[in-house]
VOGU-3710 file (C-alpha; in Angstrom, 3 decimals, decimal comma):
1> mdferlaetl> 159,921/53,059/208,208  160,422/50,195/206,327  160,843/46,491/207,412  164,548/46,399/207,058  165,291/49,418/208,713  162,931/48,643/211,606  164,764/44,913/211,794  168,244/46,552/211,798  167,043/49,221/214,918  165,441/46,188/216,912
11> vavgfiaaga> 168,743/44,078/216,257  170,724/47,227/217,533  168,544/48,124/220,628  168,482/44,156/221,507  172,531/44,157/221,493  172,852/47,194/223,623  170,137/45,830/225,898  172,097/42,057/226,120  175,332/43,968/226,511  173,927/46,266/229,430
21> flapmawhpe> 172,731/43,200/231,122  176,031/41,187/230,451  178,541/43,849/231,136  178,530/44,311/234,942  178,842/40,099/234,538  181,629/40,120/232,165  183,326/42,812/234,214  183,180/40,874/237,902  182,831/37,515/236,979  183,416/36,115/240,133
31> rgrlsrpptw> 180,060/37,176/241,253  177,976/34,919/238,582  177,567/32,328/236,616  180,702/33,307/234,628  183,037/32,818/237,629  183,801/29,234/235,869  183,431/29,034/232,421  182,181/25,258/231,262  184,915/22,767/230,113  183,278/22,595/226,790
41> wfggrgflrt> 183,153/26,348/226,160  185,657/27,231/223,643  188,488/29,321/224,982  187,634/29,222/228,806  188,949/31,971/230,817  191,033/33,573/227,665  187,358/34,082/226,269  186,057/35,407/229,453  189,112/38,169/229,589  187,959/39,429/226,263
51> lplsigyvwf> 184,204/39,546/226,773  184,336/43,323/228,067  185,560/44,431/225,209  183,767/42,603/222,759  180,674/44,050/224,609  181,988/47,268/223,948  182,573/46,483/220,440  179,280/45,469/219,763  178,144/48,461/221,632  179,994/50,700/219,195
61> lsavlllgpf> 178,791/49,141/216,084  175,380/48,986/217,129  175,479/53,037/217,915  176,711/53,459/214,589  173,913/51,226/213,079  171,560/53,186/214,937  173,025/56,691/213,946  174,030/55,857/210,367  170,934/56,515/208,826  170,862/60,054/209,983
71> vpeqprdgfg> 174,122/60,817/208,871  173,698/62,948/205,580  175,056/61,034/202,309  177,414/62,951/200,369  178,521/62,591/196,435  180,685/59,620/196,275  184,508/60,383/196,479  187,757/59,197/194,970  187,523/56,132/197,187  183,660/55,572/196,764
81> firpawfslp> 182,540/56,187/200,097  179,336/58,375/200,413  179,219/58,787/204,221  181,670/61,631/205,418  185,103/60,873/207,016  183,975/62,008/210,283  181,779/59,134/210,582  183,711/56,410/208,354  186,943/56,839/210,024  186,010/55,840/213,707
91> lsvvgllglp> 184,203/52,630/212,495  187,469/51,960/210,785  189,916/52,987/213,355  187,958/50,780/215,895  187,773/47,796/213,497  191,712/48,033/212,975  192,298/48,271/216,636  189,736/45,817/218,196  190,676/42,874/216,669  194,702/43,110/217,483
101> twisiylfnr> 193,663/44,167/221,182  191,144/41,180/221,490  194,065/38,621/220,242  196,577/40,443/222,795  193,554/40,188/225,836  193,418/36,381/224,700  196,867/35,328/224,177  198,892/37,318/226,533  196,319/38,874/229,103  197,651/42,568/227,872
111> prflvppsmr> 196,626/45,584/228,142  195,639/44,800/231,879  193,176/47,980/232,351  190,815/46,417/229,593  190,716/42,908/231,222  188,395/42,151/234,229  189,989/42,962/237,623  189,618/39,468/238,756  191,567/37,741/235,754  194,239/40,539/235,575
121> gdrgvlagdd> 196,519/37,865/237,665  196,353/35,427/234,682  199,065/35,023/232,771  197,511/34,388/229,530  197,016/31,519/227,030  200,196/31,426/225,443  201,710/31,786/228,922  200,287/28,562/229,672  196,803/29,668/231,312  195,362/26,569/232,854
131> dskadg> 191,677/26,581/231,009  191,378/22,792/232,549  190,537/24,345/235,843  187,198/25,053/234,415  184,521/22,457/235,805  181,308/21,839/233,761
//
């Protein structure tokens, strides 16, 4: 195993471990230090609402990074891809759906099932969610 592959593996495992540590705090921020974001923190509660989705996205990308070398390469197709579509398509779909969903949660607090339970009553940033309540 070369150094570059080892570094990629360690980063992916580190992201998965950090996400496992942060996920419960992100889903139930009222129980810990994330209950009131500091005033200097960009995005305040809007960012906290998106944290579980962000952790899930990083877990997915880390899994792809770990599994990628085990997927056999194929001859380049018309689009220049060397990985099979069953491996590349979910990565593309998650990427194309992840960003609009993240923006929707941040701005409108929708869809509610992806928002932590304690924040589902927030109105969203565009509706005047008051981030000034956060004390630093």
